[in-house]
VOPAGU-2260 file (C-alpha; in pm, 1 decimal, decimal comma):
REM VOPAGU-2260
SITE   aa  ch    i         X         Y         Z
SITE  UNK   A    0   -6689,9     731,1    1036,9
SITE  UNK   A    1   -6383,8     754,4     815,4
SITE  UNK   A    2   -6593,5     849,3     510,1
SITE  UNK   A    3   -6770,4    1118,3     712,4
SITE  UNK   A    4   -6434,8    1258,7     827,2
SITE  UNK   A    5   -6315,2    1273,1     465,1
SITE  UNK   A    6   -6639,5    1444,5     362,9
SITE  UNK   A    7   -6604,5    1714,0     629,9
SITE  UNK   A    8   -6240,2    1771,4     535,6
SITE  UNK   A    9   -6340,1    1819,7     170,5
SITE  UNK   A   10   -6611,6    2066,5     269,8
SITE  UNK   A   11   -6360,3    2255,6     482,1
SITE  UNK   A   12   -6115,9    2276,2     190,1
SITE  UNK   A   13   -6390,8    2402,4     -41,6
SITE  UNK   A   14   -6488,7    2664,9     217,2
SITE  UNK   A   15   -6127,5    2783,5     253,9
SITE  UNK   A   16   -6070,7    2811,8    -121,4
SITE  UNK   A   17   -6401,8    2993,6    -172,5
SITE  UNK   A   18   -6310,7    3234,6     107,3
SITE  UNK   A   19   -5970,9    3302,3     -50,8
SITE  UNK   A   20   -6074,5    3328,7    -415,0
SITE  UNK   A   21   -6418,9    3489,7    -393,2
SITE  UNK   A   22   -6283,5    3845,2    -331,7
SITE  UNK   A   23   -6041,6    3800,7    -624,0
SITE  UNK   A   24   -6316,7    3689,8    -862,2
SITE  UNK   A   25   -6537,6    3971,4    -733,5
SITE  UNK   A   26   -6261,6    4217,5    -825,1
SITE  UNK   A   27   -6214,2    4053,6   -1166,6
SITE  UNK   A   28   -6590,5    4058,7   -1233,7
SITE  UNK   A   29   -6614,5    4435,1   -1179,6
SITE  UNK   A   30   -6305,7    4504,4   -1391,3
SITE  UNK   A   31   -6542,6    4453,5   -1688,5
SITE  UNK   A   32   -6814,2    4684,3   -1552,1
SITE  UNK   A   33   -6914,6    4970,7   -1781,1
SITE  UNK   A   34   -7065,9    5159,8   -1487,3
SITE  UNK   A   35   -6730,5    5285,6   -1359,4
SITE  UNK   A   36   -6785,9    5172,0   -1000,4
SITE  UNK   A   37   -6852,5    4859,0    -794,0
SITE  UNK   A   38   -7205,2    4949,0    -685,1
SITE  UNK   A   39   -7368,9    4746,2    -958,4
SITE  UNK   A   40   -7285,7    4575,5   -1286,5
SITE  UNK   A   41   -7439,0    4777,9   -1571,4
SITE  UNK   A   42   -7269,6    4624,0   -1874,1
SITE  UNK   A   43   -6961,8    4457,2   -2017,8
SITE  UNK   A   44   -6666,5    4665,7   -2138,0
SITE  UNK   A   45   -6293,5    4643,8   -2208,3
SITE  UNK   A   46   -6236,5    5016,9   -2153,4
SITE  UNK   A   47   -6066,7    4974,1   -1813,7
SITE  UNK   A   48   -5808,7    4737,2   -1964,3
SITE  UNK   A   49   -5761,2    4980,3   -2252,1
SITE  UNK   A   50   -5703,1    5257,2   -1997,5
SITE  UNK   A   51   -5431,6    5047,4   -1831,6
SITE  UNK   A   52   -5239,0    5007,4   -2158,2
SITE  UNK   A   53   -5284,3    5377,3   -2245,5
SITE  UNK   A   54   -5146,6    5492,9   -1909,4
SITE  UNK   A   55   -4776,5    5547,2   -1988,9
SITE  UNK   A   56   -4682,6    5620,9   -1628,1
SITE  UNK   A   57   -4842,3    5296,3   -1516,2
SITE  UNK   A   58   -4665,6    5096,5   -1787,7
SITE  UNK   A   59   -4329,8    5242,5   -1682,5
SITE  UNK   A   60   -4404,0    5145,4   -1320,5
SITE  UNK   A   61   -4496,1    4792,5   -1434,6
SITE  UNK   A   62   -4161,3    4758,8   -1614,2
SITE  UNK   A   63   -3977,5    4899,2   -1311,0
SITE  UNK   A   64   -4154,6    4655,4   -1079,5
SITE  UNK   A   65   -4075,5    4350,8   -1291,2
SITE  UNK   A   66   -3713,9    4458,3   -1343,8
SITE  UNK   A   67   -3680,1    4508,5    -968,5
SITE  UNK   A   68   -3833,3    4167,5    -894,2
SITE  UNK   A   69   -3615,1    3993,4   -1154,3
SITE  UNK   A   70   -3286,2    4145,1   -1035,3
SITE  UNK   A   71   -3354,2    4123,7    -661,8
SITE  UNK   A   72   -3472,9    3762,1    -690,0
SITE  UNK   A   73   -3168,0    3668,8    -899,4
SITE  UNK   A   74   -2920,5    3824,8    -653,3
SITE  UNK   A   75   -3106,5    3683,5    -351,9
SITE  UNK   A   76   -3110,8    3335,8    -509,8
SITE  UNK   A   77   -2733,1    3335,7    -562,9
SITE  UNK   A   78   -2659,7    3463,4    -210,1
SITE  UNK   A   79   -2928,2    3246,6     -48,7
SITE  UNK   A   80   -2810,0    2929,1    -223,9
SITE  UNK   A   81   -2451,6    2967,5    -105,5
SITE  UNK   A   82   -2580,4    3075,1     236,2
SITE  UNK   A   83   -2784,0    2755,5     262,0
SITE  UNK   A   84   -2475,1    2552,9     165,3
SITE  UNK   A   85   -2275,3    2724,7     438,2
SITE  UNK   A   86   -2543,9    2662,1     701,5
SITE  UNK   A   87   -2576,8    2298,9     592,6
SITE  UNK   A   88   -2200,4    2242,0     607,2
SITE  UNK   A   89   -2176,0    2381,2     961,4
SITE  UNK   A   90   -2058,4    2095,9    1181,9
SITE  UNK   A   91   -2186,8    2194,6    1526,2
SITE  UNK   A   92   -2561,6    2185,1    1578,7
SITE  UNK   A   93   -2560,1    2486,8    1807,5
SITE  UNK   A   94   -2388,2    2706,5    1550,1
SITE  UNK   A   95   -2625,0    2584,0    1278,5
SITE  UNK   A   96   -2926,3    2678,5    1493,5
SITE  UNK   A   97   -2779,1    3023,4    1558,1
SITE  UNK   A   98   -2730,2    3080,4    1183,9
SITE  UNK   A   99   -3083,4    2960,0    1107,7
SITE  UNK   A  100   -3226,3    3188,8    1375,3
SITE  UNK   A  101   -3034,2    3484,3    1231,2
SITE  UNK   A  102   -3162,7    3392,6     884,6
SITE  UNK   A  103   -3523,0    3375,4    1001,9
SITE  UNK   A  104   -3526,8    3715,8    1173,6
SITE  UNK   A  105   -3646,9    3890,5     857,4
SITE  UNK   A  106   -3911,4    3620,4     809,7
SITE  UNK   A  107   -4078,6    3673,0    1147,7
SITE  UNK   A  108   -4026,0    4047,9    1188,8
SITE  UNK   A  109   -4317,3    4275,8    1089,8
SITE  UNK   A  110   -4272,5    4439,5     750,2
SITE  UNK   A  111   -4324,1    4785,1     900,7
SITE  UNK   A  112   -4028,9    4736,1    1136,4
SITE  UNK   A  113   -3811,7    4601,2     854,1
SITE  UNK   A  114   -3902,2    4893,9     629,0
SITE  UNK   A  115   -3836,8    5151,4     902,2
SITE  UNK   A  116   -3504,4    4983,8     985,8
SITE  UNK   A  117   -3390,0    4997,3     623,6
SITE  UNK   A  118   -3498,9    5362,5     600,8
SITE  UNK   A  119   -3292,2    5455,2     908,6
SITE  UNK   A  120   -2997,4    5248,5     781,1
SITE  UNK   A  121   -2995,8    5410,6     436,5
SITE  UNK   A  122   -3037,8    5757,5     588,5
SITE  UNK   A  123   -2737,5    5699,8     817,6
SITE  UNK   A  124   -2524,7    5587,4     521,7
SITE  UNK   A  125   -2643,0    5872,7     304,2
SITE  UNK   A  126   -2787,5    5637,0      40,8
SITE  UNK   A  127   -3046,3    5801,8    -185,1
SITE  UNK   A  128   -3392,3    5648,2    -180,0
SITE  UNK   A  129   -3437,9    5520,6    -533,7
SITE  UNK   A  130   -3422,3    5198,9    -733,6
SITE  UNK   A  131   -3100,0    5087,2    -563,8
SITE  UNK   A  132   -3234,6    5129,5    -208,8
SITE  UNK   A  133   -3550,9    4935,3    -294,5
SITE  UNK   A  134   -3353,5    4657,6    -466,0
SITE  UNK   A  135   -3114,4    4617,6    -172,2
SITE  UNK   A  136   -3410,5    4594,3      65,1
SITE  UNK   A  137   -3582,3    4334,5    -150,8
SITE  UNK   A  138   -3263,5    4130,6    -176,7
SITE  UNK   A  139   -3227,9    4139,5     201,5
SITE  UNK   A  140   -3576,7    4009,7     282,2
SITE  UNK   A  141   -3570,2    3756,6      -6,1
SITE  UNK   A  142   -3248,4    3581,6     101,6
SITE  UNK   A  143   -3409,5    3399,6     400,2
SITE  UNK   A  144   -3684,9    3272,8     168,9
SITE  UNK   A  145   -3429,5    3122,4     -70,3
SITE  UNK   A  146   -3234,5    2967,9     218,6
SITE  UNK   A  147   -3548,7    2798,2     351,1
SITE  UNK   A  148   -3626,6    2659,7       4,5
SITE  UNK   A  149   -3276,9    2527,4     -65,3
SITE  UNK   A  150   -3194,0    2378,8     276,7
SITE  UNK   A  151   -3442,5    2084,9     255,0
SITE  UNK   A  152   -3289,0    1974,7     -75,9
SITE  UNK   A  153   -2942,0    1986,2      78,3
SITE  UNK   A  154   -3063,1    1770,7     368,5
SITE  UNK   A  155   -3207,9    1517,7     123,0
SITE  UNK   A  156   -2878,1    1482,8     -64,1
SITE  UNK   A  157   -2671,1    1176,8      13,9
SITE  UNK   A  158   -2331,4    1285,9     160,0
SITE  UNK   A  159   -2167,1     996,3     -23,6
SITE  UNK   A  160   -2212,0    1189,5    -349,7
SITE  UNK   A  161   -1974,5    1457,5    -222,5
SITE  UNK   A  162   -1732,9    1197,2     -85,2
SITE  UNK   A  163   -1732,4    1019,0    -422,7
SITE  UNK   A  164   -1652,5    1345,3    -599,8
SITE  UNK   A  165   -1360,0    1411,8    -366,8
SITE  UNK   A  166   -1232,0    1056,6    -413,0
SITE  UNK   A  167   -1228,2    1120,5    -788,2
SITE  UNK   A  168   -1011,0    1427,7    -735,1
SITE  UNK   A  169   -1275,0    1698,8    -781,2
SITE  UNK   A  170   -1209,6    2040,8    -631,1
SITE  UNK   A  171   -1458,0    2211,0    -399,3
SITE  UNK   A  172   -1582,4    2432,4    -682,7
SITE  UNK   A  173   -1625,9    2131,6    -913,9
SITE  UNK   A  174   -1825,0    1951,0    -643,7
SITE  UNK   A  175   -2049,2    2254,7    -598,9
SITE  UNK   A  176   -2095,1    2304,4    -973,7
SITE  UNK   A  177   -2131,7    1941,9   -1088,0
SITE  UNK   A  178   -2272,7    1761,5    -783,0
SITE  UNK   A  179   -2449,6    1990,3    -537,6
SITE  UNK   A  180   -2610,5    2251,6    -765,5
SITE  UNK   A  181   -2762,0    1996,0   -1012,1
SITE  UNK   A  182   -2913,6    1807,7    -717,4
SITE  UNK   A  183   -3062,4    2112,3    -543,5
SITE  UNK   A  184   -3181,5    2283,9    -864,3
SITE  UNK   A  185   -3553,6    2230,2    -781,5
SITE  UNK   A  186   -3498,8    2408,1    -450,0
SITE  UNK   A  187   -3310,8    2690,1    -622,1
SITE  UNK   A  188   -3592,2    2734,2    -876,0
SITE  UNK   A  189   -3853,1    2731,7    -598,8
SITE  UNK   A  190   -3650,6    2988,4    -404,7
SITE  UNK   A  191   -3623,0    3214,4    -709,4
SITE  UNK   A  192   -3994,8    3200,8    -782,4
SITE  UNK   A  193   -4080,0    3272,2    -418,5
SITE  UNK   A  194   -3833,8    3562,8    -401,9
SITE  UNK   A  195   -3970,2    3699,0    -730,9
SITE  UNK   A  196   -4327,9    3681,1    -601,8
SITE  UNK   A  197   -4245,1    3841,2    -266,8
SITE  UNK   A  198   -4062,6    4124,6    -440,8
SITE  UNK   A  199   -4344,6    4172,9    -689,4
SITE  UNK   A  200   -4618,2    4230,0    -431,7
SITE  UNK   A  201   -4423,9    4382,5    -141,3
SITE  UNK   A  202   -4569,9    4709,6     -17,5
SITE  UNK   A  203   -4468,7    4786,7     342,3
SITE  UNK   A  204   -4089,8    4770,6     298,2
SITE  UNK   A  205   -4100,6    4937,3     -44,0
SITE  UNK   A  206   -4316,8    5221,0      87,3
SITE  UNK   A  207   -4044,6    5317,8     336,8
SITE  UNK   A  208   -3741,0    5299,6     106,9
SITE  UNK   A  209   -3875,0    5433,5    -223,5
SITE  UNK   A  210   -3828,1    5789,7    -342,3
SITE  UNK   A  211   -3695,5    6026,1    -613,3
SITE  UNK   A  212   -3978,1    5945,2    -853,3
SITE  UNK   A  213   -3929,4    5567,7    -833,9
SITE  UNK   A  214   -4238,0    5361,5    -752,6
SITE  UNK   A  215   -4363,4    5004,3    -771,9
SITE  UNK   A  216   -4703,8    4864,3    -855,6
SITE  UNK   A  217   -4802,6    4799,8    -494,4
SITE  UNK   A  218   -4718,4    5157,5    -389,9
SITE  UNK   A  219   -4886,2    5302,9    -699,8
SITE  UNK   A  220   -5204,6    5100,9    -649,4
SITE  UNK   A  221   -5215,8    5210,3    -285,3
SITE  UNK   A  222   -5173,4    5576,2    -384,7
SITE  UNK   A  223   -5448,8    5554,4    -647,0
SITE  UNK   A  224   -5685,0    5363,3    -418,2
SITE  UNK   A  225   -5662,6    5646,6    -162,7
SITE  UNK   A  226   -5793,5    5888,6    -426,7
SITE  UNK   A  227   -6103,5    5679,4    -485,4
SITE  UNK   A  228   -6215,4    5350,5    -634,9
SITE  UNK   A  229   -6104,6    5314,6    -996,6
SITE  UNK   A  230   -6185,4    5009,7   -1203,9
SITE  UNK   A  231   -5851,7    5062,7   -1377,3
SITE  UNK   A  232   -5701,4    4922,4   -1055,5
SITE  UNK   A  233   -5933,3    4622,1   -1088,1
SITE  UNK   A  234   -5813,8    4564,5   -1444,3
SITE  UNK   A  235   -5448,5    4595,3   -1344,5
SITE  UNK   A  236   -5499,6    4360,1   -1049,1
SITE  UNK   A  237   -5669,3    4110,0   -1280,7
SITE  UNK   A  238   -5370,9    4113,7   -1517,4
SITE  UNK   A  239   -5132,7    4061,2   -1224,5
SITE  UNK   A  240   -5345,1    3770,8   -1099,1
SITE  UNK   A  241   -5335,1    3607,2   -1443,3
SITE  UNK   A  242   -4959,2    3656,6   -1458,1
SITE  UNK   A  243   -4927,4    3487,9   -1116,5
SITE  UNK   A  244   -5132,6    3194,7   -1244,7
SITE  UNK   A  245   -4902,7    3162,2   -1547,6
SITE  UNK   A  246   -4599,9    3179,3   -1317,5
SITE  UNK   A  247   -4733,2    2904,3   -1090,3
SITE  UNK   A  248   -4830,5    2687,6   -1388,3
SITE  UNK   A  249   -4485,2    2731,2   -1541,6
SITE  UNK   A  250   -4317,3    2636,0   -1214,0
SITE  UNK   A  251   -4541,9    2327,7   -1188,7
SITE  UNK   A  252   -4445,6    2204,9   -1536,0
SITE  UNK   A  253   -4074,8    2274,2   -1471,7
SITE  UNK   A  254   -4078,4    2068,2   -1150,4
SITE  UNK   A  255   -4282,5    1792,2   -1315,6
SITE  UNK   A  256   -4035,4    1771,3   -1603,9
SITE  UNK   A  257   -3741,9    1745,0   -1362,8
SITE  UNK   A  258   -3924,5    1476,7   -1161,1
SITE  UNK   A  259   -3984,6    1272,7   -1475,8
SITE  UNK   A  260   -3617,9    1301,8   -1574,5
SITE  UNK   A  261   -3510,0    1183,4   -1228,8
SITE  UNK   A  262   -3747,7     887,9   -1243,4
SITE  UNK   A  263   -3618,4     797,9   -1590,0
SITE  UNK   A  264   -3257,3     813,0   -1471,0
SITE  UNK   A  265   -3344,9     597,9   -1168,1
SITE  UNK   A  266   -3507,6     335,1   -1392,2
SITE  UNK   A  267   -3206,3     333,4   -1623,4
SITE  UNK   A  268   -2974,5     280,0   -1327,0
SITE  UNK   A  269   -3190,9      -7,0   -1204,0
SITE  UNK   A  270   -3186,5    -167,2   -1550,1
SITE  UNK   A  271   -2807,2    -134,0   -1569,8
SITE  UNK   A  272   -2771,9    -284,0   -1222,3
SITE  UNK   A  273   -3001,2    -572,7   -1318,0
SITE  UNK   A  274   -2781,7    -652,0   -1617,1
């Protein structure tokens, strides 16, 4: 009975992954189609990828999108990390729950409502819709993601580490810099990667707050898709998918390296204690 249950669970996992990845591989397959459409594969070609690299407007938008994702994720990671520390250090449970609920509002609210809210807010303040308005919006919806990634690491940390630092005469900033941040670094890295990814593929919020000639890949792809199916979009989407795979692989190796270092340090401590 147990073996049968494991078998069915494996089949379910295979079904889920096939369902998720089949449309992506279908898109990738037709990015090499010489026919110019997705009605039938007529031959192999690289011309759609060549068209992507020859499209100067598209290349500028790619650079803008990655610069936006890099900056917004970096700012959101700094703010979110210190925000998570503040929430974690809150003494009363009720206040901590209130802060967490306020943090999670942007996580559970529909993107259309968030985008419309930012549009109204920027219009009231007289802020021009350009790179700055999009970046501020991305920072705002990325902060809760970083907080949720960092908080579990803070909860795992032994409070005696902070007490030991204070007993040794360390200031609050020294404790944050030399005790807390090194311990929660995996959470910070995870938060940055998540914020970067969310910023990279966001469409709904960006669509509301972009303007003055500034655009991102998601908005540009949407605009081009409305004009008709172009296999140049397939090629661009394929390149973005490959970049995402590289990003995930890089994050995996970074976390694995940190895990190995922690295990090595733990073994060294055990050996010292044994002596």
